Backbone as a ProteinNet text record, in pm:
[ID]
protein_1_A
[PRIMARY]
XXXXXXXXXXXXXXXXXXXXXXXXXXXXXXXXXXXXXXXXXXXXXXXXXXXXXXXXXXXXXXXXXXX
[TERTIARY]
-1048.3	-1051.2	-1102.9	-1032.7	-1069.3	-1195	-1286.5	-1408.7	-1375.8	-1462.2	-1446	-1559.3	-1529.1	-1627.1	-1636.3	-1757.4	-1775.9	-1770.5	-1684.2	-1666.8	-1710.1	-1812.3	-1861.1	-1821.2	-1787.6	-1748.1	-1854.7	-1901.9	-2005.5	-1956.8	-1826.5	-1770.6	-1757	-1791.1	-1788.8	-1697.1	-1739.1	-1657.5	-1686.7	-1642.1	-1652.9	-1543.2	-1509.6	-1404.7	-1448.5	-1394.3	-1408.5	-1274.6	-1273.7	-1150.6	-1158.6	-1043.4	-1041.6	-1094.6	-1130.2	-1179	-1072.3	-948.1	-839.5	-823.1	-833.3	-823.9	-941.4	-1060.3	-1178.3	-1162.7	-1106.3	-1081.4	-984.7	-884.6	-787.7	-856.9	-944.5	-1020.2	-1105.1	-1171.7	-1253.9	-1167.7	-1054.4	-964.8	-914.6	-878	-828.2	-937.7	-1059.2	-1170.7	-1190.8	-1188.3	-1209.2	-1086.7	-970.1	-848.4	-830.4	-901.8	-890.9	-942.9	-861.7	-905.6	-1025.4	-1051.8	-1168.1	-1295.9	-1283.9	-1400.9	-1443.9	-1553	-1608.2	-1681.5	-1765.9	-1840.9	-1836.5	-1857.5	-1867.6	-1997.9	-2077.2	-2206.8	-2214	-2285.9	-2320.4	-2422.9	-2390.3	-2478.7	-2613.5	-2616.2	-2739.8	-2837.7	-2785.9	-2872.4	-2878.4	-2778.2	-2771.8	-2715.1	-2677.1	-2623.7	-2476.7	-2438.5	-2298.7	-2227.5	-2110.8	-2035.7	-1896.1	-1837.3	-1702.9	-1608.4	-1659.5	-1576.5	-1647	-1568.3	-1621.2	-1650.2	-1775.7	-1817.7	-1836.8	-1843.9	-1860.7	-1987.3	-2091.2	-2216.1	-2216.5	-2109	-2100.3	-2041.6	-2120.2	-2076.4	-2047.4	-2101.4	-2087.1	-2090.8	-1997	-1994.7	-1996.5	-2043.6	-2040.3	-1957.6	-1858.1	-1771.6	-1822.4	-1869.8	-1916.3	-1797.1	-1715.5	-1587.9	-1601.1	-1488.3	-1483.1	-1575.5	-1607.9	-1696.4	-1834.2	-1879.8	-2012.2	-2004.6	-1908.6	-1904.1	-1833.4	-1753.4	-1673.6	-1754.5	-1692.2	-1756	-1774.9
2059	2037	1896	1828.4	1690.6	1690	1595	1587.9	1560.4	1609.1	1589	1501.9	1431.1	1347.2	1400	1418.5	1457.8	1330.7	1330.9	1215.3	1256.9	1190.9	1215.5	1097.7	1130.5	1027.5	1018	897.1	877.8	923.7	918.3	961.3	1113.1	1182.2	1328.4	1383.3	1490.1	1559.3	1517.4	1602.2	1571.4	1645.4	1591.9	1647.4	1637.6	1723.9	1709.5	1661.7	1544	1481.7	1448.7	1425.9	1377.2	1234	1186.2	1048.7	951.1	976.8	887.1	885.3	1001.3	1008.4	936.4	950.3	881.5	729.8	685.7	541.7	489.5	569.9	529	513.4	606	596.4	469.2	441.4	321.9	196.4	190	74.4	58.3	168.8	163.3	118.7	161.3	121.2	-29.7	-87.6	-232.1	-313.4	-251.6	-322.3	-322	-235.7	-225.1	-353.3	-418.5	-543.8	-527.9	-406.2	-384.2	-362.1	-349.4	-338.3	-196.6	-185.1	-58.3	-79	15.8	10.2	145.8	147.1	271.3	265.2	372.5	376.3	494.5	474.8	584.4	668	792.1	875.7	901.5	905.2	933	815.3	693.9	575.9	499.2	519.6	444.9	304.8	268.1	134.8	125.2	10.9	-15.5	-35	29	18.5	-36.2	-93.3	-149.5	-86.2	7.7	84.6	216.7	312.6	444	444.7	439.3	446.5	593.1	621.5	760.9	829.3	752.6	813.7	842.5	809.2	834.1	972.8	1059.9	1197.6	1221.2	1133.6	1153.8	1018.1	997.5	871.8	900.5	801.5	806.6	688.3	716.9	613.2	577.3	455	401.1	326.4	398.1	343.7	244.8	209.1	97.7	113.2	233.4	253.1	192	202.2	152.9	17.9	0.9	-118.3	-235.9	-213	-319.4	-411.9	-524.2	-605.7	-743.6
-1395.6	-1252.2	-1224.5	-1137.7	-1102.7	-1016.2	-1042.4	-961.2	-814.1	-727.6	-583.4	-531.3	-424.7	-355.5	-212.9	-165.5	-25.9	57.3	157.1	244.9	385.5	436.2	572.1	659.1	782.5	877.7	986.6	1013.6	1115.1	1252	1273.4	1401.5	1409.4	1299.2	1296.6	1189.9	1128	1029.6	886.6	795.9	653.5	578.1	460.9	376	231.4	147.6	2	-49.7	-110.9	-156.9	-305.1	-365.9	-502.9	-503.6	-618.6	-631.5	-582.9	-617.4	-577.2	-424.5	-361	-214.8	-149.4	-206.7	-154	-168.2	-279.2	-298	-192.5	-159.5	-57.9	78.3	113.3	239.9	239.3	126.7	114.4	135.4	67.1	80.4	223.7	287.2	424.7	522.1	497	583.4	579.3	459.2	447.2	486.3	485.3	526	677.7	747.9	893.3	958	1041.7	1103.7	1197.2	1244.6	1331.1	1251.3	1122.1	1037	1009.1	941.2	899.4	767.7	734.1	609.4	542.9	412.2	336.4	258.6	268.5	201.2	106.2	-3.4	-93.5	-16.9	12.1	94.1	27.7	-103.7	-176.1	-168.6	-186.4	-192	-60.1	25.8	151.2	135.2	13.3	-12.3	26.9	84.4	113.3	-20	-34.7	-160.2	-133.1	-235.9	-226.3	-326.6	-406.8	-500.8	-530.1	-575.6	-610.5	-759.8	-796.4	-936.3	-975.4	-1105.4	-1150.3	-1099.1	-1065.7	-1018.5	-867.4	-797.2	-653.3	-630.6	-566.2	-540.5	-392.1	-307.6	-163.2	-94.5	-0.8	73.5	223.3	298.2	443.7	492	573.8	628.6	767.3	778.8	906.7	964.2	1038.4	1080.6	1195.1	1251.9	1346.9	1466.7	1505.4	1619.7	1592.2	1467.9	1432.4	1362.1	1270	1186.6	1250.7	1353.1	1411	1499.8	1530.8	1630.8	1589.7
[MASK]
+++++++++++++++++++++++++++++++++++++++++++++++++++++++++++++++++++

């Protein structure tokens, strides 16, 4: 079974996704011209890639990260 990553959205909601799906969300967040950030939920650090030790991320989308 492929590992899952819990993805929480600051604007509300959460999902359990595959690592590849979580990477796609991360890439889309940083590609968005309005901005956004992705943080490792455990450490609170902003991340730019999904490493093997990341089990949960929080997406600080354009509502919070933009501007």
